[in-house]
C-alpha positions as CSV (number, residue, x, y, z in Angstrom):
1,M,16.1,-11.7,3.4
2,I,14.1,-9.8,5.9
3,C,14.3,-11.0,9.5
4,D,11.2,-10.8,11.6
5,T,12.4,-9.5,14.9
6,K,9.0,-9.9,16.5
7,S,8.9,-13.7,16.1
8,G,12.5,-14.0,17.1
9,T,11.8,-12.0,20.3
10,D,8.8,-14.2,21.0
11,R,10.9,-17.4,20.6
12,V,13.5,-16.1,22.9
13,E,10.9,-15.1,25.5
14,R,9.3,-18.6,25.3
15,L,12.7,-20.2,25.7
16,I,13.4,-18.1,28.7
17,E,10.0,-19.1,30.2
18,Q,10.9,-22.8,29.6
19,I,14.2,-22.3,31.3
20,H,12.6,-20.7,34.3
21,H,10.1,-23.6,34.5
22,V,12.9,-26.2,34.4
23,I,14.7,-24.3,37.2
24,E,11.5,-24.2,39.3
25,V,11.0,-27.9,38.9
26,F,14.6,-28.6,39.7
27,E,14.4,-26.4,42.9
28,K,11.2,-28.2,44.0
29,T,12.2,-31.8,43.3
30,V,16.0,-32.3,43.2
31,I,17.4,-29.8,45.6
32,P,15.3,-30.8,48.7
33,N,16.3,-34.4,48.2
34,F,20.0,-33.8,47.5
35,R,22.4,-35.3,49.9
36,P,26.1,-34.8,49.1
37,L,28.4,-37.8,49.1
38,L,31.3,-38.1,51.5
39,D,34.0,-40.4,50.0
40,G,31.3,-42.1,48.0
41,E,29.0,-42.7,51.0
42,Q,25.8,-41.0,52.1
43,Y,25.0,-40.5,55.7
44,I,21.6,-40.3,57.4
45,S,20.6,-38.4,60.5
46,D,18.9,-40.1,63.4
47,K,15.7,-38.2,62.7
48,K,15.7,-39.0,59.0
49,L,16.3,-42.7,59.5
50,S,13.4,-42.9,62.0
51,E,11.2,-41.3,59.3
52,L,12.5,-43.6,56.5
53,L,12.0,-46.8,58.6
54,N,8.8,-45.5,60.1
55,I,9.9,-46.2,63.7
56,N,10.4,-43.8,66.6
57,R,13.8,-42.5,67.6
58,R,13.7,-44.3,70.9
59,S,13.6,-47.6,69.0
60,L,16.8,-46.5,67.2
61,V,18.4,-45.8,70.6
62,Q,17.5,-49.4,71.7
63,Y,18.8,-50.9,68.5
64,R,22.1,-49.0,69.0
65,Q,22.4,-50.1,72.6
66,K,21.8,-53.8,71.5
67,G,24.5,-53.4,68.9
68,L,22.0,-54.0,66.0
69,L,22.8,-50.7,64.2
70,P,26.2,-49.4,63.4
71,Y,26.5,-45.7,63.8
72,Y,28.7,-42.7,64.3
73,R,28.6,-40.2,67.1
74,I,30.0,-36.8,66.4
75,G,29.6,-34.6,69.5
76,G,26.0,-35.2,70.4
77,K,24.8,-36.0,66.9
78,I,24.2,-39.6,65.7
79,I,24.5,-40.4,62.0
80,Y,24.3,-43.7,60.1
81,R,26.1,-44.7,56.9
82,E,23.4,-45.6,54.4
83,S,25.2,-48.7,53.1
84,D,25.4,-50.0,56.7
85,I,21.6,-49.6,57.2
86,R,21.0,-51.3,53.8
87,H,23.2,-54.2,54.8
88,V,21.4,-54.6,58.2
89,L,18.0,-54.6,56.5
90,E,19.1,-57.1,53.9
91,S,20.7,-59.4,56.4
92,N,17.6,-59.4,58.5
93,Y,15.1,-60.0,55.6
94,Y,12.9,-63.1,55.9
95,D,11.2,-64.3,52.8
96,V,8.0,-65.9,54.2
97,L,7.1,-67.4,50.9
98,S,10.3,-69.2,50.4
99,K,10.2,-70.5,54.0
100,H,6.7,-72.0,53.4
101,N,7.9,-73.5,50.1
102,K,10.9,-75.1,51.9
103,N,8.6,-76.5,54.7
104,D,6.1,-77.8,52.1
105,R,8.9,-79.9,50.5
106,K,9.7,-81.7,53.7
């Protein structure tokens, strides 16, 4: 049996190109959004939380001062535990449709 080294080489080159493409996609999509876990929890900076909630950082200061948002202060840096923020948001959720439905029954 004669082995065609040209087609074997072409296959290897195509495979290498595909691997490079996967690495590029990974570097562009996964790595920028990667946040390492600390004891199973993720933490968010003040700046990132303001961007996620689409509110200004001054509002976050006011929420902290009023005791509405739990936070950590390490040196001059403020960070929030993601699960705490999720809990605050869920506990302050108002379902307008269900309120109307309850009022309509009375």
